[in-house]
N, C-alpha and C positions, 0 to 999 in steps of 0.2 A: 960263661952264659950256657955253652956245652954239658958244663956240670950241673947246673939247676934243671936243664931238661930232662937229663938221664937219673936225676934223684927224684923229679916228680916223677917220672914214668917207674921210676923203682919204688915208689912209695905204691903206685896204684896197685901194679902187677904183684908186689905184697901183701897187699893189702885182699886183694881179690884171691890170692891163694889162702891166707890165712882163715878171711871171713866167708870166702867163697860169694858168687856173684847171683844172687837171685832178686827177681825183679818182686818190691813187696810193695803192699799197700802202702802209701806215704801219708795217709789218713785216719783219721776217725770219725765217729759221729755220735748224735744223743739223738733221740726220738724226740720231739717238741711234743706232736698231734698226729692221733690218726681219726677221721670222721667216715664213717658207712655209710652206705645207703642200698636200698632194696626197693625195685618198683612195685614187688610183689613177694613181702614177707612170710605168707604163707607157702612158697616155693620155694623162695631162698632168700635167708635170711645171713647177718651177718654182722659182728660186732666189737670190736679191740679194743683195750685198755693199755693206756701206757701207764708205767708204776718202775718205783726206782729200790732197786735192795739196799740192804743193811750196809754193803760196800759203796755202794752211791751209785750202781752197776744201771741203766737206765734199758727197761726190758717191756715185752707185750705178753698180753694174756689175751685171750678168746676164743671167736668159733665161728664155722661159717658152715651152715648147715644147706644142704639141698634136698630137694624136694620133688623136683622135676627132671625129664630128661632132654640135654644137652643135644640141640636140634644142629641138622646143616651150617646154617645162619646164623649161629651163633659166634661174634666177633670179639677180639679181646686185643687193647690195647693199653699202654703205656705212653704216656707223656710226663714232663719234666721239665722244671723251670729253676731258675736260680736268682735271689738276691744275697745282696751283697749285707745288707742289716736284717732280712725279715718283716720290712716293711711291705707290705701287699702291693702297693704301688711300682715297686723295684722289680718284681718278678721279670725275669727275662727268657724266653724258651734256650734250653739247652741239648746239645745234641744226644743227650741221654736217653733214647726212647724206644720201644719196640714199637713197629707200625703195625697200623689195623689190620690183623691177620684173622684167618677161619681158628675155631677153636683146637680142630685139630694138628693144625701147623704150628701153633702158639705151643702144645701140648710136646710136639717132635720137637721143636728146637730152643724149649726154654726150663719145661718141665725138670728134667735132669740135673743138666747142669746151674739154675738159675735157683727155684724153687724149692725143689729138694735138697740141695748141697745143704743150704741156708737153712732149712726150716724141720730137718728130718729129725734132729735129737732132742725136740722140744714141741712134736705136735704127733698127730695122728695119720698124718697125711700117708696114703699108700706108695709105696715102690714103684720105682720107673717101670717095672715091668707086670706092674698090676694096675696101670690108671685107665685098662683099654676092656670091657666100657665102664666110664664114672660111676661110679656109684653113689645113689644119693644115700647120707649118711651125715653124718653130726662132726663135722672136721674140728678137732681143739688146739689149740694151742695154749702151751705153759709155761712161762718163765723164757720166753726169747730173747736171746740177746744175738742177733745176729752177724756172723763173721762174714763181713760182705765178699763171699766168693764169686767169681765170674764180675765183678765191679772193677771197673776202670784201677790203676795202682795208683794213677794222679787225679785230682779234683781241687777248683779251686775254692778257698775257705767261701764260707758263704751259707746260706739256708737254702733249703733244695726241698722243692714242692713238688711231689708226684701223685699224678692219677690213676690208677690201675682200673680198668673200667671194661666189662663186659654188656655185650647187647646182643640181645634177640628176644626172644620169650619174656625171657626177664635180666631188666637191665640194673644191675646191681656194682658195685665197686667200691672204693676208699679213696679217700684223701689223705696224704699224711705231709707233715714235714719234720725234717733234720736238718742239725744243726752239723753242718762239717768242718771241722778243723783238723790243722799239721799234727800228723802222730809223730810222739819223739822215739826216735829210734834208738836202742841200744846199743 
């Protein structure tokens, strides 16, 4: 019995030594759909399209057009739900959320580590040191395959719906659904 315990411990130690210990995301995803909305398209409009390349990878293209000054009362919130099958009646709230907060607090807390790190290679979003003041512009996204940096390492399989919403002078945002599945580890 002691030999078996030492053998198991030895295998674990050797594995950690050879392959290293690094927390890795244990899941992958596929974007199913994204729907955008804006209460005033003259001041703020956006559109995202889900596509698939020749390799079968799902990505998105799109734009966010700003034509107004973000005021102090502008709030940002992200809410999420999960369904095991994707059935609309089965979605339940999950703890993966960003609580409602001011635009400034959101940008300080999430822009660099979440938005920019995941979208800098496929968008015209400004570098983190250039986000104040936020410039009116047409920010484009082309061939975005997000490697979810800043997301949990473990997530149950299923369908996840997220609602990114901005409220203030213009209410806008998007709702999207992604299918989460186990990632095959090398």
